[in-house]
N, CA, C and O atoms as CSV, one atom per row, in Angstrom:
chain,resi,resn,atom,element,x,y,z
A,1,UNK,N,N,-58.044,116.797,73.786
A,1,UNK,CA,C,-58.660,117.228,72.076
A,1,UNK,C,C,-59.478,116.227,71.230
A,1,UNK,O,O,-58.715,115.429,70.684
A,2,UNK,N,N,-60.311,116.085,71.044
A,2,UNK,CA,C,-60.806,114.983,70.374
A,2,UNK,C,C,-61.239,115.371,68.991
A,2,UNK,O,O,-61.819,116.456,68.931
A,3,UNK,N,N,-61.103,114.808,68.029
A,3,UNK,CA,C,-61.359,114.376,66.647
A,3,UNK,C,C,-61.960,113.668,66.014
A,3,UNK,O,O,-61.834,112.537,66.484
A,4,UNK,N,N,-62.479,113.674,65.306
A,4,UNK,CA,C,-63.704,113.147,64.463
A,4,UNK,C,C,-63.029,112.761,62.709
A,4,UNK,O,O,-62.657,113.713,62.023
A,5,UNK,N,N,-62.949,111.424,62.187
A,5,UNK,CA,C,-62.409,111.411,60.947
A,5,UNK,C,C,-63.130,110.415,60.465
A,5,UNK,O,O,-62.944,109.311,60.977
A,6,UNK,N,N,-64.090,110.541,59.410
A,6,UNK,CA,C,-64.579,109.917,58.400
A,6,UNK,C,C,-63.861,109.637,57.066
A,6,UNK,O,O,-63.615,110.573,56.305
A,7,UNK,N,N,-63.602,108.673,56.838
A,7,UNK,CA,C,-62.547,107.803,55.816
A,7,UNK,C,C,-63.517,108.191,54.628
A,7,UNK,O,O,-63.041,108.351,53.504
A,8,UNK,N,N,-64.771,108.335,54.844
A,8,UNK,CA,C,-65.807,108.104,53.115
A,8,UNK,C,C,-65.650,109.168,52.535
A,8,UNK,O,O,-65.483,109.244,51.318
A,9,UNK,N,N,-65.700,110.813,53.848
A,9,UNK,CA,C,-65.610,111.686,53.395
A,9,UNK,C,C,-64.485,112.518,53.292
A,9,UNK,O,O,-64.456,113.704,52.966
A,10,UNK,N,N,-63.113,111.409,53.757
A,10,UNK,CA,C,-62.303,111.942,53.714
A,10,UNK,C,C,-61.844,113.536,54.465
A,10,UNK,O,O,-61.140,114.461,54.059
A,11,UNK,N,N,-62.533,113.337,55.583
A,11,UNK,CA,C,-62.756,114.781,56.572
A,11,UNK,C,C,-62.651,114.413,57.888
A,11,UNK,O,O,-63.234,113.468,58.421
A,12,UNK,N,N,-61.604,115.477,58.589
A,12,UNK,CA,C,-61.439,115.421,59.952
A,12,UNK,C,C,-61.785,116.773,60.346
A,12,UNK,O,O,-61.404,117.804,59.791
A,13,UNK,N,N,-62.682,116.653,61.544
A,13,UNK,CA,C,-63.314,118.209,62.288
A,13,UNK,C,C,-62.917,117.580,63.666
A,13,UNK,O,O,-62.510,116.437,63.871
A,14,UNK,N,N,-63.167,118.776,64.726
A,14,UNK,CA,C,-62.611,118.943,66.245
A,14,UNK,C,C,-64.086,118.352,66.289
A,14,UNK,O,O,-64.826,118.322,65.306
A,15,UNK,N,N,-64.377,117.940,67.405
A,15,UNK,CA,C,-65.708,117.460,68.416
A,15,UNK,C,C,-65.802,118.631,69.521
A,15,UNK,O,O,-64.868,118.792,70.305
A,16,UNK,N,N,-66.975,119.460,69.565
A,16,UNK,CA,C,-67.223,120.431,70.746
A,16,UNK,C,C,-68.427,119.966,71.351
A,16,UNK,O,O,-68.929,118.843,71.295
A,17,UNK,N,N,-68.825,121.017,71.952
A,17,UNK,CA,C,-70.340,121.283,72.749
A,17,UNK,C,C,-71.199,121.397,71.573
A,17,UNK,O,O,-72.217,120.706,71.611
A,18,UNK,N,N,-71.044,121.995,70.714
A,18,UNK,CA,C,-72.097,121.974,69.397
A,18,UNK,C,C,-71.964,120.764,68.205
A,18,UNK,O,O,-70.962,120.587,67.512
A,19,UNK,N,N,-72.996,120.120,68.153
A,19,UNK,CA,C,-73.107,118.904,67.494
A,19,UNK,C,C,-72.733,119.162,66.498
A,19,UNK,O,O,-73.120,120.210,65.981
A,20,UNK,N,N,-71.491,117.996,65.575
A,20,UNK,CA,C,-71.125,118.264,63.746
A,20,UNK,C,C,-71.610,116.727,63.397
A,20,UNK,O,O,-71.812,115.680,64.012
A,21,UNK,N,N,-71.667,117.148,62.234
A,21,UNK,CA,C,-71.405,115.789,61.438
A,21,UNK,C,C,-70.315,116.121,60.095
A,21,UNK,O,O,-69.984,117.209,59.625
A,22,UNK,N,N,-69.862,114.542,59.647
A,22,UNK,CA,C,-68.868,114.669,58.440
A,22,UNK,C,C,-69.882,115.259,57.152
A,22,UNK,O,O,-71.074,114.958,57.208
A,23,UNK,N,N,-69.533,115.850,56.342
A,23,UNK,CA,C,-70.140,116.276,54.792
A,23,UNK,C,C,-71.352,115.482,54.779
A,23,UNK,O,O,-72.520,115.840,54.932
A,24,UNK,N,N,-70.819,114.255,54.552
A,24,UNK,CA,C,-71.692,113.151,53.894
A,24,UNK,C,C,-72.925,112.415,54.812
A,24,UNK,O,O,-73.846,111.679,54.459
A,25,UNK,N,N,-72.649,112.784,55.747
A,25,UNK,CA,C,-73.547,112.578,56.968
A,25,UNK,C,C,-73.515,111.153,57.475
A,25,UNK,O,O,-74.521,110.587,57.902
A,26,UNK,N,N,-72.104,110.500,57.398
A,26,UNK,CA,C,-71.768,109.218,57.710
A,26,UNK,C,C,-71.450,109.039,59.558
A,26,UNK,O,O,-71.275,107.975,60.151
A,27,UNK,N,N,-71.451,110.064,59.994
A,27,UNK,CA,C,-70.728,110.226,61.314
A,27,UNK,C,C,-70.992,111.485,61.992
A,27,UNK,O,O,-71.292,112.473,61.322
A,28,UNK,N,N,-70.900,111.548,63.392
A,28,UNK,CA,C,-71.194,112.973,63.760
A,28,UNK,C,C,-70.934,112.792,65.338
A,28,UNK,O,O,-70.709,111.680,65.817
A,29,UNK,N,N,-70.975,113.834,66.023
A,29,UNK,CA,C,-71.189,113.607,67.711
A,29,UNK,C,C,-70.761,115.086,68.025
A,29,UNK,O,O,-70.557,116.063,67.304
A,30,UNK,N,N,-70.703,114.864,69.442
A,30,UNK,CA,C,-70.219,116.355,70.168
A,30,UNK,C,C,-69.620,115.528,71.620
A,30,UNK,O,O,-69.359,114.337,71.791
A,31,UNK,N,N,-69.541,116.568,72.444
A,31,UNK,CA,C,-68.821,116.310,73.798
A,31,UNK,C,C,-69.896,116.440,74.556
A,31,UNK,O,O,-70.457,117.521,74.376
A,32,UNK,N,N,-70.484,115.630,75.469
A,32,UNK,CA,C,-71.919,115.567,76.515
A,32,UNK,C,C,-70.778,116.170,77.661
A,32,UNK,O,O,-71.363,116.946,78.416
A,33,UNK,N,N,-69.581,116.058,77.943
A,33,UNK,CA,C,-69.172,117.312,79.190
A,33,UNK,C,C,-68.341,117.590,78.799
A,33,UNK,O,O,-68.173,117.499,77.583
A,34,UNK,N,N,-67.288,118.127,79.717
A,34,UNK,CA,C,-65.725,118.516,79.396
A,34,UNK,C,C,-64.839,117.553,79.213
A,34,UNK,O,O,-63.730,117.872,78.786
A,35,UNK,N,N,-65.166,116.046,79.522
A,35,UNK,CA,C,-64.079,115.509,78.999
A,35,UNK,C,C,-64.563,114.111,77.683
A,35,UNK,O,O,-63.887,113.804,76.701
A,36,UNK,N,N,-65.923,113.489,78.111
A,36,UNK,CA,C,-66.567,112.751,77.042
A,36,UNK,C,C,-66.988,113.251,76.369
A,36,UNK,O,O,-67.163,114.466,76.467
A,37,UNK,N,N,-67.399,112.455,75.230
A,37,UNK,CA,C,-68.162,112.696,73.972
A,37,UNK,C,C,-69.212,111.783,73.668
A,37,UNK,O,O,-69.360,111.222,74.754
A,38,UNK,N,N,-69.775,111.437,73.131
A,38,UNK,CA,C,-70.912,110.324,72.230
A,38,UNK,C,C,-70.788,110.787,70.638
A,38,UNK,O,O,-70.688,111.942,70.222
A,39,UNK,N,N,-70.819,109.616,69.906
A,39,UNK,CA,C,-70.495,109.478,68.490
A,39,UNK,C,C,-70.810,108.763,67.807
A,39,UNK,O,O,-70.372,107.631,68.016
A,40,UNK,N,N,-71.697,108.940,66.647
A,40,UNK,CA,C,-72.593,107.789,66.072
A,40,UNK,C,C,-71.886,107.528,64.505
A,40,UNK,O,O,-71.119,108.398,64.091
A,41,UNK,N,N,-72.129,106.466,63.759
A,41,UNK,CA,C,-71.396,106.112,62.827
A,41,UNK,C,C,-70.842,104.996,62.889
A,41,UNK,O,O,-70.466,104.498,63.950
A,42,UNK,N,N,-70.708,104.410,61.662
A,42,UNK,CA,C,-70.225,102.865,61.244
A,42,UNK,C,C,-68.863,102.727,61.567
A,42,UNK,O,O,-67.951,103.227,60.908
A,43,UNK,N,N,-68.695,101.888,62.822
A,43,UNK,CA,C,-66.919,101.824,63.057
A,43,UNK,C,C,-65.878,101.703,61.932
A,43,UNK,O,O,-64.709,101.989,62.190
A,44,UNK,N,N,-66.224,101.304,60.722
A,44,UNK,CA,C,-65.270,101.255,59.688
A,44,UNK,C,C,-64.874,101.994,59.007
A,44,UNK,O,O,-63.878,101.877,58.294
A,45,UNK,N,N,-66.015,103.441,59.161
A,45,UNK,CA,C,-65.783,104.646,58.585
A,45,UNK,C,C,-65.681,105.828,59.328
A,45,UNK,O,O,-65.379,106.831,58.682
A,46,UNK,N,N,-65.943,106.006,61.073
A,46,UNK,CA,C,-65.848,106.620,61.616
A,46,UNK,C,C,-64.807,106.736,62.623
A,46,UNK,O,O,-64.928,105.885,63.504
A,47,UNK,N,N,-64.010,107.372,62.740
A,47,UNK,CA,C,-62.753,107.120,63.631
A,47,UNK,C,C,-62.594,108.459,64.642
A,47,UNK,O,O,-62.544,109.575,64.126
A,48,UNK,N,N,-62.538,108.344,65.711
A,48,UNK,CA,C,-62.494,109.200,67.119
A,48,UNK,C,C,-60.973,109.601,67.272
A,48,UNK,O,O,-60.203,108.832,67.847
A,49,UNK,N,N,-60.635,110.554,66.865
A,49,UNK,CA,C,-58.891,110.796,67.057
A,49,UNK,C,C,-58.328,111.806,68.482
A,49,UNK,O,O,-59.104,112.704,68.807
A,50,UNK,N,N,-57.357,111.697,69.090
A,50,UNK,CA,C,-57.244,112.331,70.510
A,50,UNK,C,C,-56.213,113.019,69.998
A,50,UNK,O,O,-55.831,112.893,68.835
A,51,UNK,N,N,-55.646,113.876,70.941
A,51,UNK,CA,C,-54.375,114.451,70.968
A,51,UNK,C,C,-53.884,114.612,72.143
A,51,UNK,O,O,-54.694,115.211,72.851
A,52,UNK,N,N,-52.811,114.323,72.746
A,52,UNK,CA,C,-52.271,114.375,74.031
A,52,UNK,C,C,-52.236,115.561,74.164
A,52,UNK,O,O,-51.136,115.977,73.801
A,53,UNK,N,N,-53.011,116.491,74.571
A,53,UNK,CA,C,-53.071,117.570,75.148
A,53,UNK,C,C,-51.404,118.716,75.619
A,53,UNK,O,O,-50.928,119.780,75.224
A,54,UNK,N,N,-51.084,117.753,76.559
A,54,UNK,CA,C,-49.904,118.070,76.799
A,54,UNK,C,C,-48.562,118.459,76.402
A,54,UNK,O,O,-47.803,119.341,76.803
A,55,UNK,N,N,-48.434,117.158,75.095
A,55,UNK,CA,C,-47.406,116.763,73.864
A,55,UNK,C,C,-48.000,117.953,73.203
A,55,UNK,O,O,-47.127,118.806,73.358
A,56,UNK,N,N,-49.054,118.544,72.506
A,56,UNK,CA,C,-49.427,119.334,71.587
A,56,UNK,C,C,-49.352,120.885,72.265
A,56,UNK,O,O,-48.992,121.805,71.530
A,57,UNK,N,N,-49.599,121.082,73.275
A,57,UNK,CA,C,-48.987,122.815,74.212
A,57,UNK,C,C,-47.988,122.590,73.868
A,57,UNK,O,O,-47.833,123.277,72.858
A,58,UNK,N,N,-46.681,121.746,74.143
A,58,UNK,CA,C,-45.674,121.679,74.036
A,58,UNK,C,C,-45.140,122.136,72.837
A,58,UNK,O,O,-44.425,123.138,72.826
A,59,UNK,N,N,-45.489,121.319,71.507
A,59,UNK,CA,C,-44.774,121.612,70.529
A,59,UNK,C,C,-45.517,122.745,69.815
A,59,UNK,O,O,-45.256,122.838,68.616
A,60,UNK,N,N,-46.571,123.804,70.421
A,60,UNK,CA,C,-46.809,124.786,70.182
A,60,UNK,C,C,-45.965,126.003,70.547
A,60,UNK,O,O,-45.599,126.920,69.812
A,61,UNK,N,N,-45.750,125.819,71.767
A,61,UNK,CA,C,-44.635,126.518,72.516
A,61,UNK,C,C,-43.237,126.323,72.012
A,61,UNK,O,O,-42.443,127.251,71.854
A,62,UNK,N,N,-43.048,125.374,71.828
A,62,UNK,CA,C,-41.420,124.819,70.984
A,62,UNK,C,C,-41.511,126.112,70.083
A,62,UNK,O,O,-40.946,127.200,70.196
A,63,UNK,N,N,-42.800,125.424,68.745
A,63,UNK,CA,C,-43.029,126.509,67.645
A,63,UNK,C,C,-42.945,128.148,67.489
A,63,UNK,O,O,-42.607,128.950,66.618
A,64,UNK,N,N,-43.341,128.175,68.551
A,64,UNK,CA,C,-43.455,129.756,68.928
A,64,UNK,C,C,-42.333,130.480,69.373
A,64,UNK,O,O,-42.060,131.673,69.240
A,65,UNK,N,N,-41.616,129.391,70.027
A,65,UNK,CA,C,-40.512,130.007,71.078
A,65,UNK,C,C,-38.963,130.204,69.930
A,65,UNK,O,O,-38.076,131.053,70.020
A,66,UNK,N,N,-39.107,129.102,68.936
A,66,UNK,CA,C,-38.283,128.611,68.020
A,66,UNK,C,C,-38.240,128.784,66.920
A,66,UNK,O,O,-37.208,128.829,66.250
A,67,UNK,N,N,-39.564,128.936,66.454
A,67,UNK,CA,C,-39.749,129.298,65.098
A,67,UNK,C,C,-39.510,127.919,64.249
A,67,UNK,O,O,-39.506,126.771,64.693
A,68,UNK,N,N,-39.306,128.372,62.856
A,68,UNK,CA,C,-39.298,126.726,61.866
A,68,UNK,C,C,-37.940,125.949,62.299
A,68,UNK,O,O,-37.050,126.667,62.755
A,69,UNK,N,N,-37.749,124.894,62.227
A,69,UNK,CA,C,-36.706,124.043,62.065
A,69,UNK,C,C,-36.227,124.194,60.586
A,69,UNK,O,O,-36.679,124.501,59.483
A,70,UNK,N,N,-34.769,123.710,61.325
A,70,UNK,CA,C,-33.897,123.720,59.743
A,70,UNK,C,C,-34.920,123.019,58.784
A,70,UNK,O,O,-35.914,122.386,59.139
A,71,UNK,N,N,-34.377,123.312,57.160
A,71,UNK,CA,C,-35.023,122.446,55.969
A,71,UNK,C,C,-34.067,121.198,56.157
A,71,UNK,O,O,-32.929,121.136,55.691
A,72,UNK,N,N,-34.656,120.265,56.867
A,72,UNK,CA,C,-33.859,118.788,56.497
A,72,UNK,C,C,-35.293,117.404,56.479
A,72,UNK,O,O,-35.196,116.183,56.604
A,73,UNK,N,N,-36.118,118.003,56.337
A,73,UNK,CA,C,-37.297,116.725,55.464
A,73,UNK,C,C,-37.907,117.380,54.628
A,73,UNK,O,O,-38.461,118.466,54.454
A,74,UNK,N,N,-37.480,115.710,53.775
A,74,UNK,CA,C,-37.584,115.610,52.074
A,74,UNK,C,C,-39.126,115.318,52.149
A,74,UNK,O,O,-39.486,114.230,52.598
A,75,UNK,N,N,-40.311,116.497,51.614
A,75,UNK,CA,C,-41.265,116.528,51.331
A,75,UNK,C,C,-41.929,117.327,50.277
A,75,UNK,O,O,-41.953,118.558,50.265
A,76,UNK,N,N,-42.526,116.466,49.296
A,76,UNK,CA,C,-43.225,117.192,47.946
A,76,UNK,C,C,-42.117,117.618,47.087
A,76,UNK,O,O,-42.193,118.698,46.502
A,77,UNK,N,N,-40.941,116.747,46.945
A,77,UNK,CA,C,-40.426,116.876,46.081
A,77,UNK,C,C,-38.670,118.017,46.224
A,77,UNK,O,O,-37.881,118.377,45.350
A,78,UNK,N,N,-38.695,118.240,47.687
A,78,UNK,CA,C,-37.954,119.101,48.186
A,78,UNK,C,C,-37.628,118.910,49.442
A,78,UNK,O,O,-38.322,118.070,50.013
A,79,UNK,N,N,-36.684,119.480,50.153
A,79,UNK,CA,C,-36.185,119.953,51.572
A,79,UNK,C,C,-37.252,120.948,52.116
A,79,UNK,O,O,-37.564,121.879,51.374
A,80,UNK,N,N,-37.962,120.824,53.585
A,80,UNK,CA,C,-38.370,121.856,53.629
A,80,UNK,C,C,-38.289,121.491,55.844
A,80,UNK,O,O,-38.345,120.278,56.048
A,81,UNK,N,N,-38.243,121.855,56.424
A,81,UNK,CA,C,-38.765,122.761,57.226
A,81,UNK,C,C,-39.517,121.274,58.004
A,81,UNK,O,O,-40.615,121.021,57.509
A,82,UNK,N,N,-39.173,120.515,58.870
A,82,UNK,CA,C,-39.944,119.754,59.549
A,82,UNK,C,C,-40.898,120.064,60.874
A,82,UNK,O,O,-40.230,120.325,61.875
A,83,UNK,N,N,-42.360,120.082,61.066
A,83,UNK,CA,C,-43.141,120.423,61.804
A,83,UNK,C,C,-42.896,120.082,63.101
A,83,UNK,O,O,-42.329,118.992,63.183
A,84,UNK,N,N,-43.085,120.544,64.008
A,84,UNK,CA,C,-43.267,120.279,65.687
A,84,UNK,C,C,-44.192,119.302,65.794
A,84,UNK,O,O,-45.381,119.320,65.474
A,85,UNK,N,N,-43.143,117.935,66.563
A,85,UNK,CA,C,-43.999,116.231,66.448
A,85,UNK,C,C,-44.970,116.605,67.816
A,85,UNK,O,O,-44.355,117.217,68.688
A,86,UNK,N,N,-45.882,116.419,68.001
A,86,UNK,CA,C,-46.954,115.983,69.135
A,86,UNK,C,C,-47.346,114.454,69.159
A,86,UNK,O,O,-47.163,113.689,68.212
A,87,UNK,N,N,-47.872,114.136,70.291
A,87,UNK,CA,C,-48.527,112.552,70.073
A,87,UNK,C,C,-49.679,112.926,69.896
A,87,UNK,O,O,-49.999,113.980,70.446
A,88,UNK,N,N,-50.870,112.078,68.932
A,88,UNK,CA,C,-51.762,111.675,68.425
A,88,UNK,C,C,-52.095,110.477,68.392
A,88,UNK,O,O,-51.114,109.758,68.201
A,89,UNK,N,N,-53.176,109.853,68.506
A,89,UNK,CA,C,-53.647,108.661,68.600
A,89,UNK,C,C,-54.985,108.612,68.303
A,89,UNK,O,O,-55.690,109.596,68.524
A,90,UNK,N,N,-55.624,107.179,67.634
A,90,UNK,CA,C,-56.866,106.398,67.181
A,90,UNK,C,C,-57.711,106.429,68.762
A,90,UNK,O,O,-57.122,105.668,69.530
A,91,UNK,N,N,-58.527,106.886,69.210
A,91,UNK,CA,C,-58.911,106.162,70.401
A,91,UNK,C,C,-60.257,104.940,70.357
A,91,UNK,O,O,-61.328,104.874,69.754
A,92,UNK,N,N,-59.654,104.218,71.173
A,92,UNK,CA,C,-60.237,102.942,70.988
A,92,UNK,C,C,-61.644,102.933,70.831
A,92,UNK,O,O,-62.112,104.057,70.651
A,93,UNK,N,N,-62.486,101.972,70.846
A,93,UNK,CA,C,-64.075,101.836,70.980
A,93,UNK,C,C,-64.265,101.613,72.098
A,93,UNK,O,O,-65.208,102.212,72.614
A,94,UNK,N,N,-63.407,100.601,73.000
A,94,UNK,CA,C,-63.748,100.220,74.260
A,94,UNK,C,C,-63.740,101.344,75.230
A,94,UNK,O,O,-64.571,101.235,76.131
A,95,UNK,N,N,-62.663,102.849,75.251
A,95,UNK,CA,C,-62.392,103.901,75.701
A,95,UNK,C,C,-63.524,104.465,76.279
A,95,UNK,O,O,-64.481,104.776,75.570
A,96,UNK,N,N,-63.530,104.671,77.743
A,96,UNK,CA,C,-64.727,104.870,78.725
A,96,UNK,C,C,-64.794,106.531,78.475
A,96,UNK,O,O,-65.730,106.983,79.133
A,97,UNK,N,N,-64.219,107.379,77.865
A,97,UNK,CA,C,-64.417,108.748,77.468
A,97,UNK,C,C,-65.295,108.909,76.169
A,97,UNK,O,O,-65.824,109.937,75.746
A,98,UNK,N,N,-65.317,107.696,75.668
A,98,UNK,CA,C,-66.614,107.917,74.162
A,98,UNK,C,C,-67.254,106.903,74.661
A,98,UNK,O,O,-66.787,105.891,75.184
A,99,UNK,N,N,-68.919,107.362,74.390
A,99,UNK,CA,C,-69.783,106.651,74.144
A,99,UNK,C,C,-70.335,106.540,72.415
A,99,UNK,O,O,-70.734,107.503,71.760
A,100,UNK,N,N,-70.235,105.202,71.953
A,100,UNK,CA,C,-70.377,105.000,70.324
A,100,UNK,C,C,-71.676,104.742,70.415
A,100,UNK,O,O,-71.937,104.146,71.459
A,101,UNK,N,N,-72.518,104.935,69.793
A,101,UNK,CA,C,-73.886,104.425,69.067
A,101,UNK,C,C,-73.585,104.613,67.382
A,101,UNK,O,O,-72.912,105.491,66.843
A,102,UNK,N,N,-74.454,103.277,66.639
A,102,UNK,CA,C,-74.669,103.361,65.783
A,102,UNK,C,C,-75.332,104.256,64.789
A,102,UNK,O,O,-75.044,104.407,63.602
A,103,UNK,N,N,-76.510,104.965,65.672
A,103,UNK,CA,C,-77.325,105.674,64.765
A,103,UNK,C,C,-77.287,106.853,65.092
A,103,UNK,O,O,-76.977,107.087,66.260
A,104,UNK,N,N,-77.610,108.067,64.117
A,104,UNK,CA,C,-77.586,109.271,64.464
A,104,UNK,C,C,-78.752,109.790,65.589
A,104,UNK,O,O,-79.932,109.446,65.643
A,105,UNK,N,N,-77.971,110.795,66.526
A,105,UNK,CA,C,-78.892,111.008,67.741
A,105,UNK,C,C,-79.048,112.424,67.675
A,105,UNK,O,O,-78.445,113.256,66.999
A,106,UNK,N,N,-80.355,112.589,68.853
A,106,UNK,CA,C,-80.563,114.321,68.917
A,106,UNK,C,C,-79.669,114.821,69.944
A,106,UNK,O,O,-79.544,114.483,71.121
A,107,UNK,N,N,-78.953,115.876,69.106
A,107,UNK,CA,C,-77.800,116.784,69.771
A,107,UNK,C,C,-78.009,117.016,71.390
A,107,UNK,O,O,-79.181,116.816,71.706
A,108,UNK,N,N,-77.543,117.220,71.993
A,108,UNK,CA,C,-77.853,117.817,73.605
A,108,UNK,C,C,-77.471,119.180,73.322
A,108,UNK,O,O,-76.588,119.392,72.490
A,109,UNK,N,N,-78.132,120.266,74.018
A,109,UNK,CA,C,-78.144,121.569,74.108
A,109,UNK,C,C,-76.650,122.060,74.667
A,109,UNK,O,O,-76.251,121.627,75.748
A,110,UNK,N,N,-76.105,122.687,74.133
A,110,UNK,CA,C,-74.359,122.806,74.415
A,110,UNK,C,C,-74.534,123.508,75.829
A,110,UNK,O,O,-73.756,123.271,76.753
A,111,UNK,N,N,-75.940,124.666,75.979
A,111,UNK,CA,C,-76.041,125.435,76.972
A,111,UNK,C,C,-75.970,124.764,78.181
A,111,UNK,O,O,-75.217,125.217,79.043
A,112,UNK,N,N,-76.726,123.602,78.434
A,112,UNK,CA,C,-77.025,122.855,79.439
A,112,UNK,C,C,-75.534,122.234,79.823
A,112,UNK,O,O,-75.167,121.876,80.942
A,113,UNK,N,N,-74.742,122.206,78.529
A,113,UNK,CA,C,-73.539,121.274,78.852
A,113,UNK,C,C,-72.466,122.242,79.373
A,113,UNK,O,O,-71.592,121.751,80.088
A,114,UNK,N,N,-72.428,123.431,79.131
A,114,UNK,CA,C,-71.677,124.440,79.580
A,114,UNK,C,C,-72.012,124.828,81.094
A,114,UNK,O,O,-71.285,125.801,81.291
A,115,UNK,N,N,-72.712,124.587,82.240
A,115,UNK,CA,C,-72.860,124.908,83.006
A,115,UNK,C,C,-72.693,123.423,84.013
A,115,UNK,O,O,-72.990,123.462,85.207
A,116,UNK,N,N,-72.365,122.602,83.585
A,116,UNK,CA,C,-71.641,121.579,84.181
A,116,UNK,C,C,-70.463,121.736,85.014
A,116,UNK,O,O,-69.906,120.746,85.487
């Protein structure tokens, strides 16, 4: 799973076959096939985030099977259950799965992408 993070808007949203932009129009993008995405925006303001899918799915299954953990995590002034952890990362500019461009681009028709 890939997400886009705009530090100007303080916004994070998922990339999908449908083109999306942050609220302030600092950047945006979409999947160009089932693995690769095209993203535009200033490299100092727009970051692509990734989830390790197997780690994320494992955390969700663990939550469903075992429920909340015991309250042992100090957050916002009190003890609270710690959420299930999974691996997430900032996808580097050099990653082959992301095409980075500086300027806004015309969205690709998602129906075309679904038939690939």
